[in-house]
TORMAR-803724 format. One line per field, with one value per atom (N, C-alpha, C, CB): residue number from 1; residue in three letters; atom name; x, y, z negated. Coordinates in nm, 4 decimals. Glycine has a CB too. Layout:
BEGIN
k <- (NUM:...)
r <- (Ala:...)
a <- (CA:...)
xx <- (X:...)
yy <- (Y:...)
zz <- (Z:...)
% end
This chain:
BEGIN
k <- (1:1:1:1:2:2:2:2:3:3:3:3:4:4:4:4:5:5:5:5:6:6:6:6:7:7:7:7:8:8:8:8:9:9:9:9:10:10:10:10:11:11:11:11:12:12:12:12:13:13:13:13:14:14:14:14:15:15:15:15:16:16:16:16:17:17:17:17:18:18:18:18:19:19:19:19:20:20:20:20:21:21:21:21:22:22:22:22:23:23:23:23:24:24:24:24:25:25:25:25:26:26:26:26:27:27:27:27:28:28:28:28:29:29:29:29:30:30:30:30:31:31:31:31:32:32:32:32:33:33:33:33:34:34:34:34:35:35:35:35:36:36:36:36:37:37:37:37:38:38:38:38:39:39:39:39:40:40:40:40:41:41:41:41:42:42:42:42:43:43:43:43:44:44:44:44:45:45:45:45:46:46:46:46:47:47:47:47:48:48:48:48:49:49:49:49:50:50:50:50:51:51:51:51:52:52:52:52:53:53:53:53:54:54:54:54:55:55:55:55:56:56:56:56:57:57:57:57:58:58:58:58:59:59:59:59:60:60:60:60:61:61:61:61:62:62:62:62:63:63:63:63:64:64:64:64:65:65:65:65:66:66:66:66:67:67:67:67:68:68:68:68:69:69:69:69:70:70:70:70:71:71:71:71:72:72:72:72:73:73:73:73:74:74:74:74)
r <- (Met:Met:Met:Met:Asp:Asp:Asp:Asp:Glu:Glu:Glu:Glu:Leu:Leu:Leu:Leu:Lys:Lys:Lys:Lys:Lys:Lys:Lys:Lys:Tyr:Tyr:Tyr:Tyr:Gly:Gly:Gly:Gly:Lys:Lys:Lys:Lys:Asn:Asn:Asn:Asn:Ile:Ile:Ile:Ile:Leu:Leu:Leu:Leu:Ile:Ile:Ile:Ile:Asn:Asn:Asn:Asn:Asp:Asp:Asp:Asp:Tyr:Tyr:Tyr:Tyr:Glu:Glu:Glu:Glu:Lys:Lys:Lys:Lys:Ser:Ser:Ser:Ser:Ile:Ile:Ile:Ile:Leu:Leu:Leu:Leu:Leu:Leu:Leu:Leu:Lys:Lys:Lys:Lys:Tyr:Tyr:Tyr:Tyr:Asn:Asn:Asn:Asn:Ile:Ile:Ile:Ile:Asn:Asn:Asn:Asn:Val:Val:Val:Val:Leu:Leu:Leu:Leu:Glu:Glu:Glu:Glu:Cys:Cys:Cys:Cys:Asn:Asn:Asn:Asn:Ser:Ser:Ser:Ser:Ile:Ile:Ile:Ile:Asp:Asp:Asp:Asp:Glu:Glu:Glu:Glu:Val:Val:Val:Val:Leu:Leu:Leu:Leu:Leu:Leu:Leu:Leu:Leu:Leu:Leu:Leu:Ile:Ile:Ile:Ile:Asp:Asp:Asp:Asp:Arg:Arg:Arg:Arg:Ile:Ile:Ile:Ile:Ile:Ile:Ile:Ile:Asp:Asp:Asp:Asp:Asp:Asp:Asp:Asp:Leu:Leu:Leu:Leu:Glu:Glu:Glu:Glu:Asp:Asp:Asp:Asp:Glu:Glu:Glu:Glu:Glu:Glu:Glu:Glu:Tyr:Tyr:Tyr:Tyr:Asp:Asp:Asp:Asp:Glu:Glu:Glu:Glu:Leu:Leu:Leu:Leu:Asp:Asp:Asp:Asp:Tyr:Tyr:Tyr:Tyr:Ile:Ile:Ile:Ile:Ala:Ala:Ala:Ala:Ser:Ser:Ser:Ser:Val:Val:Val:Val:Ile:Ile:Ile:Ile:Ala:Ala:Ala:Ala:Glu:Glu:Glu:Glu:Arg:Arg:Arg:Arg:Lys:Lys:Lys:Lys:Tyr:Tyr:Tyr:Tyr:Tyr:Tyr:Tyr:Tyr:Met:Met:Met:Met:Glu:Glu:Glu:Glu:Thr:Thr:Thr:Thr:Asn:Asn:Asn:Asn:Lys:Lys:Lys:Lys)
a <- (N:CA:C:CB:N:CA:C:CB:N:CA:C:CB:N:CA:C:CB:N:CA:C:CB:N:CA:C:CB:N:CA:C:CB:N:CA:C:CB:N:CA:C:CB:N:CA:C:CB:N:CA:C:CB:N:CA:C:CB:N:CA:C:CB:N:CA:C:CB:N:CA:C:CB:N:CA:C:CB:N:CA:C:CB:N:CA:C:CB:N:CA:C:CB:N:CA:C:CB:N:CA:C:CB:N:CA:C:CB:N:CA:C:CB:N:CA:C:CB:N:CA:C:CB:N:CA:C:CB:N:CA:C:CB:N:CA:C:CB:N:CA:C:CB:N:CA:C:CB:N:CA:C:CB:N:CA:C:CB:N:CA:C:CB:N:CA:C:CB:N:CA:C:CB:N:CA:C:CB:N:CA:C:CB:N:CA:C:CB:N:CA:C:CB:N:CA:C:CB:N:CA:C:CB:N:CA:C:CB:N:CA:C:CB:N:CA:C:CB:N:CA:C:CB:N:CA:C:CB:N:CA:C:CB:N:CA:C:CB:N:CA:C:CB:N:CA:C:CB:N:CA:C:CB:N:CA:C:CB:N:CA:C:CB:N:CA:C:CB:N:CA:C:CB:N:CA:C:CB:N:CA:C:CB:N:CA:C:CB:N:CA:C:CB:N:CA:C:CB:N:CA:C:CB:N:CA:C:CB:N:CA:C:CB:N:CA:C:CB:N:CA:C:CB:N:CA:C:CB:N:CA:C:CB:N:CA:C:CB:N:CA:C:CB:N:CA:C:CB:N:CA:C:CB:N:CA:C:CB:N:CA:C:CB:N:CA:C:CB)
xx <- (-0.0061:-0.0162:-0.0885:0.1235:-0.1624:-0.2360:-0.1406:-0.3314:-0.1877:-0.1136:-0.1245:-0.1649:-0.0160:-0.0177:-0.0935:0.1249:-0.1704:-0.2441:-0.2055:-0.3984:-0.2037:-0.1639:-0.2866:-0.0852:-0.2778:-0.3822:-0.3168:-0.4567:-0.3872:-0.3332:-0.1967:-0.3251:-0.1087:0.0272:0.1225:0.0737:0.1420:0.2362:0.2027:0.3720:0.0763:0.0368:0.0125:-0.0909:0.1076:0.0981:0.0613:0.2303:-0.0579:-0.1031:-0.1827:-0.1885:-0.1978:-0.2791:-0.4190:-0.2126:-0.5066:-0.6453:-0.6589:-0.7258:-0.5757:-0.5811:-0.5452:-0.4860:-0.4369:-0.3952:-0.5030:-0.2613:-0.5600:-0.6665:-0.7857:-0.7109:-0.8232:-0.9386:-0.9116:-0.9742:-0.7898:-0.7559:-0.7583:-0.6166:-0.7022:-0.7036:-0.8469:-0.6252:-0.9316:-1.0720:-1.1436:-1.1454:-1.1055:-1.1622:-1.1418:-1.0989:-1.0320:-1.0004:-1.0256:-0.8554:-1.1120:-1.1545:-1.0400:-1.2229:-0.9441:-0.8360:-0.8589:-0.6928:-0.9062:-0.9389:-0.8236:-1.0711:-0.7506:-0.6344:-0.6727:-0.5594:-0.7959:-0.8397:-0.8416:-0.9783:-0.8508:-0.8523:-0.7138:-0.9476:-0.6143:-0.4783:-0.3963:-0.4098:-0.3055:-0.2211:-0.0877:-0.1971:-0.0476:0.0827:0.0848:0.1963:0.1859:0.2038:0.2361:0.3154:0.3029:0.3325:0.2039:0.4216:0.1058:-0.0224:-0.0923:-0.1125:-0.0850:-0.1431:-0.0760:-0.1282:0.0568:0.1306:0.1005:0.2801:0.0819:0.0460:-0.0913:0.0472:-0.1862:-0.3201:-0.3167:-0.4159:-0.2362:-0.2200:-0.1620:-0.1284:-0.0593:0.0081:-0.0861:0.1268:-0.1782:-0.2728:-0.3703:-0.3503:-0.4027:-0.5048:-0.4517:-0.6084:-0.3308:-0.2839:-0.2716:-0.1509:-0.2339:-0.2155:-0.3462:-0.1439:-0.4576:-0.5878:-0.6545:-0.6791:-0.5855:-0.6447:-0.6132:-0.5960:-0.6972:-0.6730:-0.5561:-0.8013:-0.5019:-0.3813:-0.3926:-0.3495:-0.4987:-0.5141:-0.5283:-0.6355:-0.6071:-0.6237:-0.4921:-0.7347:-0.4218:-0.2925:-0.1963:-0.2332:-0.1870:-0.0961:-0.1299:-0.1005:-0.2583:-0.3035:-0.2628:-0.4560:-0.2912:-0.2614:-0.1114:-0.3380:-0.0426:0.1022:0.1717:0.1550:0.1232:0.1789:0.1636:0.1094:0.0453:0.0197:0.1103:-0.1296:0.1239:0.2111:0.3551:0.2036:0.4011:0.5378:0.5595:0.5698:0.4639:0.4739:0.4756:0.3568:0.3873:0.3792:0.5064:0.2563:0.5573:0.6795:0.7991:0.7075:0.8071:0.9163:0.9064:0.9150:0.7861:0.7654:0.8054:0.6177:0.7692:0.8043:0.9561:0.7436:1.0244:1.1697:1.2321:1.2219:1.1872:1.2433:1.2085:1.1939:1.0922:1.0559:1.1462:0.9077:1.1781:1.2620:1.4086:1.2507:1.4559:1.5965:1.6218:1.6429:1.5175:1.5337:1.5108:1.4387:1.5065:1.4857:1.6130:1.4324)
yy <- (0.5047:0.6364:0.6248:0.6996:0.7272:0.7291:0.7336:0.8488:0.6754:0.6785:0.8167:0.5707:0.8644:0.9932:0.9821:1.0438:1.0853:1.0916:1.2199:1.0843:1.2141:1.3294:1.4110:1.2845:1.5404:1.6342:1.7421:1.6952:1.7896:1.8981:1.8644:2.0261:1.9639:1.9463:1.9166:2.0725:1.7901:1.7444:1.7883:1.7927:1.7970:1.8201:1.6826:1.9130:1.6376:1.5063:1.5224:1.4285:1.4769:1.4819:1.3557:1.6094:1.3262:1.2107:1.2576:1.1314:1.1640:1.1970:1.2820:1.0700:1.2533:1.3319:1.4775:1.2727:1.4997:1.6370:1.7079:1.6365:1.6370:1.6954:1.7346:1.5965:1.6508:1.6819:1.8037:1.5608:1.8171:1.9343:2.0601:1.9170:2.0524:2.1680:2.2087:2.1370:2.1118:2.1424:2.2050:2.0156:2.1646:2.2219:2.3731:2.1568:2.4199:2.5624:2.6233:2.5843:2.5574:2.6041:2.6167:2.7372:2.5268:2.5198:2.3930:2.5203:2.4119:2.2997:2.2755:2.3257:2.1667:2.1379:2.1122:2.0181:2.0777:2.0553:2.1852:1.9912:2.2969:2.4275:2.4916:2.5199:2.4273:2.4812:2.4266:2.4474:2.5106:2.4709:2.4125:2.5883:2.4384:2.3891:2.3779:2.4817:2.3099:2.2973:2.4339:2.1955:2.5183:2.6541:2.7331:2.7276:2.7134:2.7811:2.7329:2.7579:2.6044:2.5502:2.6141:2.3956:2.6203:2.6796:2.8287:2.6585:2.8979:3.0401:3.0597:3.0998:2.9762:2.9861:2.9586:2.8880:2.8625:2.8348:2.9580:2.7107:3.0138:3.1298:3.2489:3.1694:3.2641:3.3766:3.3686:3.3831:3.2481:3.2365:3.1937:3.1401:3.1418:3.0777:3.1742:3.0124:3.2970:3.3918:3.4336:3.5141:3.4115:3.4499:3.3391:3.4918:3.2273:3.1116:3.1087:2.9840:3.0381:3.0134:2.9158:2.9574:2.9025:2.8219:2.6788:2.8189:2.6091:2.4691:2.4567:2.4064:2.5453:2.5439:2.5794:2.6417:2.6787:2.7197:2.6016:2.8360:2.5313:2.4170:2.3088:2.3588:2.2830:2.1800:2.2147:2.1625:2.3367:2.3780:2.3994:2.5061:2.4465:2.4644:2.3298:2.5336:2.2274:2.0929:2.0457:1.9932:2.0645:2.0236:2.1019:2.0454:2.2313:2.3142:2.2651:2.4621:2.2282:2.1787:2.0486:2.1586:1.9586:1.8297:1.8507:1.7370:1.9355:1.9623:2.0304:2.0501:2.1278:2.1982:2.1031:2.3147:2.0132:1.9159:1.8216:1.8358:1.7777:1.6896:1.7614:1.6430:1.8888:1.9699:1.9777:2.1115:2.0014:2.0100:1.8807:2.0397:1.7677:1.6395:1.6075:1.5281:1.6477:1.6261:1.7075:1.6639:1.8290:1.9153:1.8731:2.0588:1.8175:1.7786:1.6405:1.7810:1.5639:1.4301:1.4274:1.3336:1.5418:1.5453:1.5149:1.6811)
zz <- (-0.2515:-0.1907:-0.0576:-0.1720:-0.0254:0.1004:0.2197:0.1044:0.3264:0.4512:0.5134:0.5483:0.5726:0.6401:0.7710:0.6647:0.7995:0.9253:0.9958:0.9021:1.1274:1.2068:1.2478:1.3310:1.2229:1.2634:1.3467:1.1399:1.4472:1.5296:1.5851:1.4494:1.5809:1.6325:1.5168:1.7106:1.4896:1.3866:1.2445:1.4201:1.2119:1.0742:1.0136:1.0636:0.9321:0.8696:0.7235:0.8841:0.6888:0.5502:0.5204:0.5231:0.3927:0.3555:0.3157:0.2394:0.2880:0.2574:0.1309:0.2424:0.0310:-0.0932:-0.0664:-0.1994:0.0081:0.0404:0.1221:0.1181:0.2165:0.2984:0.2112:0.4082:0.1165:0.0313:-0.0571:-0.0562:-0.1076:-0.1890:-0.1026:-0.2555:0.0158:0.1056:0.1398:0.2344:0.1679:0.1987:0.0795:0.2422:-0.0402:-0.1625:-0.1664:-0.2867:-0.1075:-0.1032:0.0351:-0.1434:0.1105:0.2432:0.3436:0.2300:0.3339:0.4323:0.5132:0.3635:0.6343:0.7208:0.8178:0.7975:0.7959:0.8801:1.0256:0.8254:1.0497:1.1877:1.2673:1.1897:1.1977:1.2633:1.2698:1.1910:1.2111:1.2079:1.3246:1.0741:1.3733:1.4859:1.4434:1.5751:1.3187:1.2739:1.1222:1.3226:1.0734:0.9297:0.8696:0.8972:0.9467:0.9001:0.8764:1.0018:0.9612:0.9436:0.8165:1.0659:0.7891:0.6659:0.5448:0.6609:0.5465:0.4355:0.4207:0.4550:0.5312:0.5276:0.4634:0.6699:0.4991:0.4410:0.2906:0.5107:0.2503:0.1073:0.0386:0.0843:0.0972:0.0392:0.0232:0.1252:0.1150:0.1105:-0.0059:0.2393:-0.0500:-0.1545:-0.2899:-0.1116:-0.2948:-0.4177:-0.5355:-0.3930:-0.5122:-0.6224:-0.6884:-0.5726:-0.6224:-0.6771:-0.7578:-0.5654:-0.7751:-0.8415:-0.9904:-0.7765:-1.0639:-1.2058:-1.2194:-1.2760:-1.3394:-1.3618:-1.3107:-1.5080:-1.3465:-1.3056:-1.1544:-1.3747:-1.0945:-0.9494:-0.8810:-0.9064:-0.9368:-0.8822:-0.8804:-0.9641:-0.9930:-1.0035:-0.9019:-1.1441:-0.8860:-0.7922:-0.6492:-0.8009:-0.6084:-0.4715:-0.4516:-0.4369:-0.5537:-0.5461:-0.5262:-0.6732:-0.5938:-0.5774:-0.4319:-0.6740:-0.3764:-0.2379:-0.1429:-0.2007:-0.1661:-0.0817:-0.0883:-0.1246:-0.2065:-0.2225:-0.1470:-0.3698:-0.1579:-0.0886:0.0626:-0.1284:0.1118:0.2559:0.3050:0.2881:0.2292:0.2686:0.2719:0.1724:0.1746:0.1728:0.2922:0.0414:0.3226:0.4375:0.5665:0.4449:0.5787:0.6948:0.7090:0.6830:0.5977:0.5987:0.6524:0.4578:0.6009:0.6437:0.7883:0.5534:0.8307:0.9724:1.0639:0.9975:1.0222:1.1058:1.1052:1.0593:0.9945:0.9867:1.0464:0.8425:1.0694:1.1274:1.2780:1.0608:1.3402:1.4863:1.5601:1.5305)
% end
């Protein structure tokens, strides 16, 4: 698995997740928080075809789970 890299303010994602997000024009370098990344995903995910939806939904789930664990381990 790819190593997590930090972008912005505590946005931890790996290269694979970053590439999928960029595929859908979500640039984590322009985001201020993980919540903003998840909001951008939420805004476009319903307009996608099944395969694209599944791909982006998986990334959103992984990021949301990581966010949860980061917040509970403080």
